[in-house]
PDB file with SEQRES, HELIX, SHEET and CRYST1 records, atoms N, CA, C and O in Angstrom:
SEQRES   1 A   67  UNK UNK UNK UNK UNK UNK UNK UNK UNK UNK UNK UNK UNK          
SEQRES   2 A   67  UNK UNK UNK UNK UNK UNK UNK UNK UNK UNK UNK UNK UNK          
SEQRES   3 A   67  UNK UNK UNK UNK UNK UNK UNK UNK UNK UNK UNK UNK UNK          
SEQRES   4 A   67  UNK UNK UNK UNK UNK UNK UNK UNK UNK UNK UNK UNK UNK          
SEQRES   5 A   67  UNK UNK UNK UNK UNK UNK UNK UNK UNK UNK UNK UNK UNK          
SEQRES   6 A   67  UNK UNK                                                      
HELIX    1 AA1 UNK A   20  UNK A   27  1                                   8    
HELIX    2 AA2 UNK A   46  UNK A   55  1                                  10    
HELIX    3 AA3 UNK A   57  UNK A   59  5                                   3    
SHEET    1 AA1 2 UNK A   2  UNK A   5  0                                        
SHEET    2 AA1 2 UNK A  12  UNK A  15 -1                                        
CRYST1    1.000    1.000    1.000  90.00  90.00  90.00 P 1           1          
ATOM      1  N   UNK A   1      98.030  10.275  16.753  1.00  0.00           N  
ATOM      2  CA  UNK A   1      98.240  11.484  17.501  1.00  0.00           C  
ATOM      3  C   UNK A   1      96.875  12.046  17.889  1.00  0.00           C  
ATOM      4  O   UNK A   1      95.985  12.158  17.046  1.00  0.00           O  
ATOM      5  N   UNK A   2      96.713  12.397  19.155  1.00  0.00           N  
ATOM      6  CA  UNK A   2      95.479  12.995  19.638  1.00  0.00           C  
ATOM      7  C   UNK A   2      95.645  14.497  19.686  1.00  0.00           C  
ATOM      8  O   UNK A   2      96.737  15.010  19.931  1.00  0.00           O  
ATOM      9  N   UNK A   3      94.551  15.196  19.450  1.00  0.00           N  
ATOM     10  CA  UNK A   3      94.597  16.646  19.507  1.00  0.00           C  
ATOM     11  C   UNK A   3      93.670  17.122  20.608  1.00  0.00           C  
ATOM     12  O   UNK A   3      92.562  16.606  20.755  1.00  0.00           O  
ATOM     13  N   UNK A   4      94.106  18.089  21.373  1.00  0.00           N  
ATOM     14  CA  UNK A   4      93.323  18.607  22.490  1.00  0.00           C  
ATOM     15  C   UNK A   4      93.317  20.118  22.409  1.00  0.00           C  
ATOM     16  O   UNK A   4      94.363  20.734  22.204  1.00  0.00           O  
ATOM     17  N   UNK A   5      92.152  20.723  22.567  1.00  0.00           N  
ATOM     18  CA  UNK A   5      92.072  22.179  22.582  1.00  0.00           C  
ATOM     19  C   UNK A   5      91.413  22.600  23.877  1.00  0.00           C  
ATOM     20  O   UNK A   5      90.299  22.163  24.167  1.00  0.00           O  
ATOM     21  N   UNK A   6      92.063  23.433  24.658  1.00  0.00           N  
ATOM     22  CA  UNK A   6      91.551  23.844  25.960  1.00  0.00           C  
ATOM     23  C   UNK A   6      90.383  24.805  25.830  1.00  0.00           C  
ATOM     24  O   UNK A   6      89.473  24.764  26.658  1.00  0.00           O  
ATOM     25  N   UNK A   7      90.372  25.648  24.846  1.00  0.00           N  
ATOM     26  CA  UNK A   7      89.250  26.549  24.584  1.00  0.00           C  
ATOM     27  C   UNK A   7      89.352  27.022  23.150  1.00  0.00           C  
ATOM     28  O   UNK A   7      90.346  26.766  22.471  1.00  0.00           O  
ATOM     29  N   UNK A   8      88.324  27.711  22.691  1.00  0.00           N  
ATOM     30  CA  UNK A   8      88.345  28.181  21.313  1.00  0.00           C  
ATOM     31  C   UNK A   8      89.376  29.281  21.113  1.00  0.00           C  
ATOM     32  O   UNK A   8      89.795  29.531  19.983  1.00  0.00           O  
ATOM     33  N   UNK A   9      89.795  29.946  22.193  1.00  0.00           N  
ATOM     34  CA  UNK A   9      90.761  31.033  22.087  1.00  0.00           C  
ATOM     35  C   UNK A   9      92.202  30.579  22.274  1.00  0.00           C  
ATOM     36  O   UNK A   9      93.127  31.332  21.972  1.00  0.00           O  
ATOM     37  N   UNK A  10      92.405  29.376  22.759  1.00  0.00           N  
ATOM     38  CA  UNK A  10      93.761  28.899  23.015  1.00  0.00           C  
ATOM     39  C   UNK A  10      94.242  28.036  21.853  1.00  0.00           C  
ATOM     40  O   UNK A  10      93.432  27.465  21.123  1.00  0.00           O  
ATOM     41  N   UNK A  11      95.546  27.943  21.684  1.00  0.00           N  
ATOM     42  CA  UNK A  11      96.077  27.092  20.619  1.00  0.00           C  
ATOM     43  C   UNK A  11      95.870  25.620  20.951  1.00  0.00           C  
ATOM     44  O   UNK A  11      95.758  25.247  22.119  1.00  0.00           O  
ATOM     45  N   UNK A  12      95.820  24.796  19.926  1.00  0.00           N  
ATOM     46  CA  UNK A  12      95.668  23.354  20.133  1.00  0.00           C  
ATOM     47  C   UNK A  12      96.942  22.798  20.748  1.00  0.00           C  
ATOM     48  O   UNK A  12      98.047  23.233  20.425  1.00  0.00           O  
ATOM     49  N   UNK A  13      96.771  21.837  21.630  1.00  0.00           N  
ATOM     50  CA  UNK A  13      97.906  21.156  22.246  1.00  0.00           C  
ATOM     51  C   UNK A  13      97.864  19.721  21.757  1.00  0.00           C  
ATOM     52  O   UNK A  13      96.867  19.026  21.949  1.00  0.00           O  
ATOM     53  N   UNK A  14      98.928  19.279  21.134  1.00  0.00           N  
ATOM     54  CA  UNK A  14      98.947  17.940  20.573  1.00  0.00           C  
ATOM     55  C   UNK A  14      99.797  17.013  21.423  1.00  0.00           C  
ATOM     56  O   UNK A  14     100.878  17.378  21.885  1.00  0.00           O  
ATOM     57  N   UNK A  15      99.286  15.809  21.616  1.00  0.00           N  
ATOM     58  CA  UNK A  15      99.999  14.793  22.385  1.00  0.00           C  
ATOM     59  C   UNK A  15     100.503  13.714  21.442  1.00  0.00           C  
ATOM     60  O   UNK A  15      99.730  13.141  20.673  1.00  0.00           O  
ATOM     61  N   UNK A  16     101.778  13.441  21.498  1.00  0.00           N  
ATOM     62  CA  UNK A  16     102.347  12.332  20.761  1.00  0.00           C  
ATOM     63  C   UNK A  16     102.810  11.310  21.785  1.00  0.00           C  
ATOM     64  O   UNK A  16     103.563  11.631  22.704  1.00  0.00           O  
ATOM     65  N   UNK A  17     102.355  10.085  21.618  1.00  0.00           N  
ATOM     66  CA  UNK A  17     102.680   9.037  22.583  1.00  0.00           C  
ATOM     67  C   UNK A  17     104.193   8.937  22.757  1.00  0.00           C  
ATOM     68  O   UNK A  17     104.946   8.921  21.783  1.00  0.00           O  
ATOM     69  N   UNK A  18     104.622   8.869  24.021  1.00  0.00           N  
ATOM     70  CA  UNK A  18     106.043   8.777  24.314  1.00  0.00           C  
ATOM     71  C   UNK A  18     106.662  10.125  24.675  1.00  0.00           C  
ATOM     72  O   UNK A  18     107.852  10.192  24.985  1.00  0.00           O  
ATOM     73  N   UNK A  19     105.879  11.191  24.640  1.00  0.00           N  
ATOM     74  CA  UNK A  19     106.401  12.519  24.958  1.00  0.00           C  
ATOM     75  C   UNK A  19     105.541  13.149  26.053  1.00  0.00           C  
ATOM     76  O   UNK A  19     105.128  14.302  25.936  1.00  0.00           O  
ATOM     77  N   UNK A  20     105.274  12.394  27.110  1.00  0.00           N  
ATOM     78  CA  UNK A  20     104.341  12.795  28.160  1.00  0.00           C  
ATOM     79  C   UNK A  20     104.801  14.037  28.925  1.00  0.00           C  
ATOM     80  O   UNK A  20     103.975  14.899  29.224  1.00  0.00           O  
ATOM     81  N   UNK A  21     106.080  14.157  29.249  1.00  0.00           N  
ATOM     82  CA  UNK A  21     106.555  15.303  30.030  1.00  0.00           C  
ATOM     83  C   UNK A  21     106.282  16.626  29.320  1.00  0.00           C  
ATOM     84  O   UNK A  21     105.792  17.574  29.935  1.00  0.00           O  
ATOM     85  N   UNK A  22     106.594  16.691  28.044  1.00  0.00           N  
ATOM     86  CA  UNK A  22     106.358  17.924  27.280  1.00  0.00           C  
ATOM     87  C   UNK A  22     104.863  18.227  27.215  1.00  0.00           C  
ATOM     88  O   UNK A  22     104.457  19.381  27.350  1.00  0.00           O  
ATOM     89  N   UNK A  23     104.059  17.213  27.012  1.00  0.00           N  
ATOM     90  CA  UNK A  23     102.601  17.373  26.932  1.00  0.00           C  
ATOM     91  C   UNK A  23     102.044  17.920  28.242  1.00  0.00           C  
ATOM     92  O   UNK A  23     101.233  18.847  28.224  1.00  0.00           O  
ATOM     93  N   UNK A  24     102.458  17.372  29.363  1.00  0.00           N  
ATOM     94  CA  UNK A  24     101.951  17.826  30.659  1.00  0.00           C  
ATOM     95  C   UNK A  24     102.427  19.237  30.986  1.00  0.00           C  
ATOM     96  O   UNK A  24     101.696  19.995  31.622  1.00  0.00           O  
ATOM     97  N   UNK A  25     103.620  19.600  30.572  1.00  0.00           N  
ATOM     98  CA  UNK A  25     104.101  20.965  30.790  1.00  0.00           C  
ATOM     99  C   UNK A  25     103.236  21.974  30.049  1.00  0.00           C  
ATOM    100  O   UNK A  25     102.991  23.068  30.557  1.00  0.00           O  
ATOM    101  N   UNK A  26     102.773  21.623  28.861  1.00  0.00           N  
ATOM    102  CA  UNK A  26     101.909  22.507  28.091  1.00  0.00           C  
ATOM    103  C   UNK A  26     100.545  22.657  28.762  1.00  0.00           C  
ATOM    104  O   UNK A  26      99.906  23.702  28.640  1.00  0.00           O  
ATOM    105  N   UNK A  27     100.102  21.632  29.459  1.00  0.00           N  
ATOM    106  CA  UNK A  27      98.769  21.644  30.064  1.00  0.00           C  
ATOM    107  C   UNK A  27      98.729  22.278  31.444  1.00  0.00           C  
ATOM    108  O   UNK A  27      97.640  22.510  31.967  1.00  0.00           O  
ATOM    109  N   UNK A  28      99.869  22.567  32.053  1.00  0.00           N  
ATOM    110  CA  UNK A  28      99.899  23.044  33.432  1.00  0.00           C  
ATOM    111  C   UNK A  28      99.141  24.340  33.652  1.00  0.00           C  
ATOM    112  O   UNK A  28      98.661  24.578  34.760  1.00  0.00           O  
ATOM    113  N   UNK A  29      99.017  25.177  32.651  1.00  0.00           N  
ATOM    114  CA  UNK A  29      98.344  26.463  32.840  1.00  0.00           C  
ATOM    115  C   UNK A  29      96.825  26.366  32.729  1.00  0.00           C  
ATOM    116  O   UNK A  29      96.131  27.364  32.926  1.00  0.00           O  
ATOM    117  N   UNK A  30      96.297  25.183  32.416  1.00  0.00           N  
ATOM    118  CA  UNK A  30      94.860  25.015  32.245  1.00  0.00           C  
ATOM    119  C   UNK A  30      94.221  24.355  33.458  1.00  0.00           C  
ATOM    120  O   UNK A  30      94.864  23.585  34.171  1.00  0.00           O  
ATOM    121  N   UNK A  31      92.955  24.664  33.683  1.00  0.00           N  
ATOM    122  CA  UNK A  31      92.170  24.010  34.723  1.00  0.00           C  
ATOM    123  C   UNK A  31      91.297  22.965  34.048  1.00  0.00           C  
ATOM    124  O   UNK A  31      90.678  23.238  33.019  1.00  0.00           O  
ATOM    125  N   UNK A  32      91.246  21.778  34.621  1.00  0.00           N  
ATOM    126  CA  UNK A  32      90.465  20.702  34.028  1.00  0.00           C  
ATOM    127  C   UNK A  32      89.324  20.287  34.933  1.00  0.00           C  
ATOM    128  O   UNK A  32      89.460  20.243  36.155  1.00  0.00           O  
ATOM    129  N   UNK A  33      88.209  19.986  34.319  1.00  0.00           N  
ATOM    130  CA  UNK A  33      87.048  19.456  35.022  1.00  0.00           C  
ATOM    131  C   UNK A  33      86.793  18.077  34.438  1.00  0.00           C  
ATOM    132  O   UNK A  33      86.702  17.918  33.220  1.00  0.00           O  
ATOM    133  N   UNK A  34      86.677  17.087  35.301  1.00  0.00           N  
ATOM    134  CA  UNK A  34      86.460  15.727  34.830  1.00  0.00           C  
ATOM    135  C   UNK A  34      85.128  15.642  34.105  1.00  0.00           C  
ATOM    136  O   UNK A  34      84.097  16.046  34.643  1.00  0.00           O  
ATOM    137  N   UNK A  35      85.146  15.124  32.900  1.00  0.00           N  
ATOM    138  CA  UNK A  35      83.933  14.980  32.117  1.00  0.00           C  
ATOM    139  C   UNK A  35      83.287  13.639  32.403  1.00  0.00           C  
ATOM    140  O   UNK A  35      83.955  12.669  32.762  1.00  0.00           O  
ATOM    141  N   UNK A  36      81.991  13.604  32.240  1.00  0.00           N  
ATOM    142  CA  UNK A  36      81.253  12.360  32.424  1.00  0.00           C  
ATOM    143  C   UNK A  36      81.752  11.345  31.398  1.00  0.00           C  
ATOM    144  O   UNK A  36      81.894  11.661  30.216  1.00  0.00           O  
ATOM    145  N   UNK A  37      82.009  10.151  31.852  1.00  0.00           N  
ATOM    146  CA  UNK A  37      82.468   9.106  30.963  1.00  0.00           C  
ATOM    147  C   UNK A  37      83.981   8.952  30.914  1.00  0.00           C  
ATOM    148  O   UNK A  37      84.472   8.072  30.207  1.00  0.00           O  
ATOM    149  N   UNK A  38      84.734   9.765  31.629  1.00  0.00           N  
ATOM    150  CA  UNK A  38      86.192   9.632  31.661  1.00  0.00           C  
ATOM    151  C   UNK A  38      86.554   8.326  32.346  1.00  0.00           C  
ATOM    152  O   UNK A  38      86.073   8.043  33.443  1.00  0.00           O  
ATOM    153  N   UNK A  39      87.381   7.547  31.720  1.00  0.00           N  
ATOM    154  CA  UNK A  39      87.777   6.255  32.274  1.00  0.00           C  
ATOM    155  C   UNK A  39      89.297   6.221  32.421  1.00  0.00           C  
ATOM    156  O   UNK A  39      90.004   6.002  31.437  1.00  0.00           O  
ATOM    157  N   UNK A  40      89.816   6.435  33.648  1.00  0.00           N  
ATOM    158  CA  UNK A  40      91.272   6.461  33.837  1.00  0.00           C  
ATOM    159  C   UNK A  40      91.942   5.110  33.613  1.00  0.00           C  
ATOM    160  O   UNK A  40      93.170   5.035  33.620  1.00  0.00           O  
ATOM    161  N   UNK A  41      91.179   4.050  33.418  1.00  0.00           N  
ATOM    162  CA  UNK A  41      91.767   2.733  33.182  1.00  0.00           C  
ATOM    163  C   UNK A  41      91.980   2.454  31.696  1.00  0.00           C  
ATOM    164  O   UNK A  41      92.513   1.405  31.332  1.00  0.00           O  
ATOM    165  N   UNK A  42      91.570   3.378  30.845  1.00  0.00           N  
ATOM    166  CA  UNK A  42      91.787   3.201  29.414  1.00  0.00           C  
ATOM    167  C   UNK A  42      93.280   3.083  29.142  1.00  0.00           C  
ATOM    168  O   UNK A  42      94.087   3.653  29.877  1.00  0.00           O  
ATOM    169  N   UNK A  43      93.653   2.366  28.118  1.00  0.00           N  
ATOM    170  CA  UNK A  43      95.050   2.078  27.813  1.00  0.00           C  
ATOM    171  C   UNK A  43      95.922   3.337  27.769  1.00  0.00           C  
ATOM    172  O   UNK A  43      96.990   3.353  28.381  1.00  0.00           O  
ATOM    173  N   UNK A  44      95.510   4.366  27.080  1.00  0.00           N  
ATOM    174  CA  UNK A  44      96.341   5.557  26.912  1.00  0.00           C  
ATOM    175  C   UNK A  44      96.166   6.570  28.027  1.00  0.00           C  
ATOM    176  O   UNK A  44      96.947   7.518  28.113  1.00  0.00           O  
ATOM    177  N   UNK A  45      95.168   6.403  28.884  1.00  0.00           N  
ATOM    178  CA  UNK A  45      94.916   7.389  29.937  1.00  0.00           C  
ATOM    179  C   UNK A  45      95.529   7.001  31.272  1.00  0.00           C  
ATOM    180  O   UNK A  45      95.757   7.865  32.118  1.00  0.00           O  
ATOM    181  N   UNK A  46      95.800   5.722  31.474  1.00  0.00           N  
ATOM    182  CA  UNK A  46      96.247   5.289  32.795  1.00  0.00           C  
ATOM    183  C   UNK A  46      97.530   6.006  33.228  1.00  0.00           C  
ATOM    184  O   UNK A  46      97.568   6.587  34.312  1.00  0.00           O  
ATOM    185  N   UNK A  47      98.551   5.978  32.422  1.00  0.00           N  
ATOM    186  CA  UNK A  47      99.815   6.625  32.789  1.00  0.00           C  
ATOM    187  C   UNK A  47      99.652   8.146  32.845  1.00  0.00           C  
ATOM    188  O   UNK A  47     100.235   8.798  33.711  1.00  0.00           O  
ATOM    189  N   UNK A  48      98.865   8.712  31.928  1.00  0.00           N  
ATOM    190  CA  UNK A  48      98.643  10.153  31.930  1.00  0.00           C  
ATOM    191  C   UNK A  48      97.975  10.581  33.231  1.00  0.00           C  
ATOM    192  O   UNK A  48      98.340  11.607  33.804  1.00  0.00           O  
ATOM    193  N   UNK A  49      96.998   9.805  33.704  1.00  0.00           N  
ATOM    194  CA  UNK A  49      96.303  10.132  34.951  1.00  0.00           C  
ATOM    195  C   UNK A  49      97.275  10.098  36.129  1.00  0.00           C  
ATOM    196  O   UNK A  49      97.216  10.972  36.993  1.00  0.00           O  
ATOM    197  N   UNK A  50      98.168   9.108  36.181  1.00  0.00           N  
ATOM    198  CA  UNK A  50      99.159   9.031  37.257  1.00  0.00           C  
ATOM    199  C   UNK A  50     100.081  10.248  37.226  1.00  0.00           C  
ATOM    200  O   UNK A  50     100.369  10.827  38.274  1.00  0.00           O  
ATOM    201  N   UNK A  51     100.544  10.640  36.055  1.00  0.00           N  
ATOM    202  CA  UNK A  51     101.420  11.809  35.932  1.00  0.00           C  
ATOM    203  C   UNK A  51     100.703  13.090  36.317  1.00  0.00           C  
ATOM    204  O   UNK A  51     101.280  13.946  36.987  1.00  0.00           O  
ATOM    205  N   UNK A  52      99.466  13.229  35.906  1.00  0.00           N  
ATOM    206  CA  UNK A  52      98.704  14.443  36.215  1.00  0.00           C  
ATOM    207  C   UNK A  52      98.481  14.571  37.715  1.00  0.00           C  
ATOM    208  O   UNK A  52      98.616  15.666  38.262  1.00  0.00           O  
ATOM    209  N   UNK A  53      98.142  13.479  38.390  1.00  0.00           N  
ATOM    210  CA  UNK A  53      97.911  13.565  39.828  1.00  0.00           C  
ATOM    211  C   UNK A  53      99.223  13.822  40.556  1.00  0.00           C  
ATOM    212  O   UNK A  53      99.251  14.555  41.545  1.00  0.00           O  
ATOM    213  N   UNK A  54     100.300  13.228  40.079  1.00  0.00           N  
ATOM    214  CA  UNK A  54     101.601  13.434  40.722  1.00  0.00           C  
ATOM    215  C   UNK A  54     102.069  14.876  40.568  1.00  0.00           C  
ATOM    216  O   UNK A  54     102.572  15.466  41.524  1.00  0.00           O  
ATOM    217  N   UNK A  55     101.912  15.443  39.395  1.00  0.00           N  
ATOM    218  CA  UNK A  55     102.422  16.781  39.121  1.00  0.00           C  
ATOM    219  C   UNK A  55     101.505  17.886  39.626  1.00  0.00           C  
ATOM    220  O   UNK A  55     101.989  18.921  40.084  1.00  0.00           O  
ATOM    221  N   UNK A  56     100.208  17.693  39.553  1.00  0.00           N  
ATOM    222  CA  UNK A  56      99.280  18.782  39.837  1.00  0.00           C  
ATOM    223  C   UNK A  56      98.657  18.687  41.218  1.00  0.00           C  
ATOM    224  O   UNK A  56      98.729  19.646  41.987  1.00  0.00           O  
ATOM    225  N   UNK A  57      98.057  17.575  41.548  1.00  0.00           N  
ATOM    226  CA  UNK A  57      97.232  17.498  42.753  1.00  0.00           C  
ATOM    227  C   UNK A  57      98.023  17.316  44.034  1.00  0.00           C  
ATOM    228  O   UNK A  57      97.491  17.590  45.109  1.00  0.00           O  
ATOM    229  N   UNK A  58      99.255  16.872  43.972  1.00  0.00           N  
ATOM    230  CA  UNK A  58     100.043  16.713  45.186  1.00  0.00           C  
ATOM    231  C   UNK A  58     100.392  18.068  45.809  1.00  0.00           C  
ATOM    232  O   UNK A  58     100.652  18.146  47.009  1.00  0.00           O  
ATOM    233  N   UNK A  59     100.400  19.129  45.006  1.00  0.00           N  
ATOM    234  CA  UNK A  59     100.720  20.461  45.499  1.00  0.00           C  
ATOM    235  C   UNK A  59      99.500  21.378  45.419  1.00  0.00           C  
ATOM    236  O   UNK A  59      99.637  22.599  45.342  1.00  0.00           O  
ATOM    237  N   UNK A  60      98.332  20.793  45.436  1.00  0.00           N  
ATOM    238  CA  UNK A  60      97.091  21.530  45.227  1.00  0.00           C  
ATOM    239  C   UNK A  60      96.839  22.593  46.286  1.00  0.00           C  
ATOM    240  O   UNK A  60      96.337  23.668  45.956  1.00  0.00           O  
ATOM    241  N   UNK A  61      97.169  22.332  47.542  1.00  0.00           N  
ATOM    242  CA  UNK A  61      96.825  23.244  48.636  1.00  0.00           C  
ATOM    243  C   UNK A  61      98.005  24.040  49.181  1.00  0.00           C  
ATOM    244  O   UNK A  61      97.876  24.675  50.228  1.00  0.00           O  
ATOM    245  N   UNK A  62      99.127  24.023  48.516  1.00  0.00           N  
ATOM    246  CA  UNK A  62     100.272  24.783  49.013  1.00  0.00           C  
ATOM    247  C   UNK A  62     100.026  26.279  48.869  1.00  0.00           C  
ATOM    248  O   UNK A  62      99.505  26.729  47.848  1.00  0.00           O  
ATOM    249  N   UNK A  63     100.393  27.041  49.874  1.00  0.00           N  
ATOM    250  CA  UNK A  63     100.239  28.488  49.836  1.00  0.00           C  
ATOM    251  C   UNK A  63     101.440  29.128  49.152  1.00  0.00           C  
ATOM    252  O   UNK A  63     102.554  28.607  49.216  1.00  0.00           O  
ATOM    253  N   UNK A  64     101.210  30.238  48.511  1.00  0.00           N  
ATOM    254  CA  UNK A  64     102.293  30.960  47.851  1.00  0.00           C  
ATOM    255  C   UNK A  64     103.132  31.656  48.916  1.00  0.00           C  
ATOM    256  O   UNK A  64     102.604  32.346  49.788  1.00  0.00           O  
ATOM    257  N   UNK A  65     104.426  31.468  48.834  1.00  0.00           N  
ATOM    258  CA  UNK A  65     105.332  32.102  49.790  1.00  0.00           C  
ATOM    259  C   UNK A  65     105.786  33.446  49.243  1.00  0.00           C  
ATOM    260  O   UNK A  65     106.148  33.559  48.072  1.00  0.00           O  
ATOM    261  N   UNK A  66     105.766  34.459  50.091  1.00  0.00           N  
ATOM    262  CA  UNK A  66     106.257  35.765  49.672  1.00  0.00           C  
ATOM    263  C   UNK A  66     107.766  35.820  49.884  1.00  0.00           C  
ATOM    264  O   UNK A  66     108.267  35.322  50.892  1.00  0.00           O  
ATOM    265  N   UNK A  67     108.499  36.428  48.936  1.00  0.00           N  
ATOM    266  CA  UNK A  67     109.966  36.482  49.055  1.00  0.00           C  
ATOM    267  C   UNK A  67     110.424  37.345  50.209  1.00  0.00           C  
ATOM    268  O   UNK A  67     111.626  37.487  50.435  1.00  0.00           O  
TER     269      UNK A  67                                                      
END                                                                             
């Protein structure tokens, strides 16, 4: 199990392999900056990278609609 903490003030978010949807839902409120040395081809990162780009970056430039 990997542990990820977005900041010192936020609670830790834990990822358990096989539960990607729940993990990504927890991460949606955070902004991520790619760190030097990130390798999206790593065994455990490849699928996560595909899910993150599908869920987050495909709607990156959509404007908020007023009701």
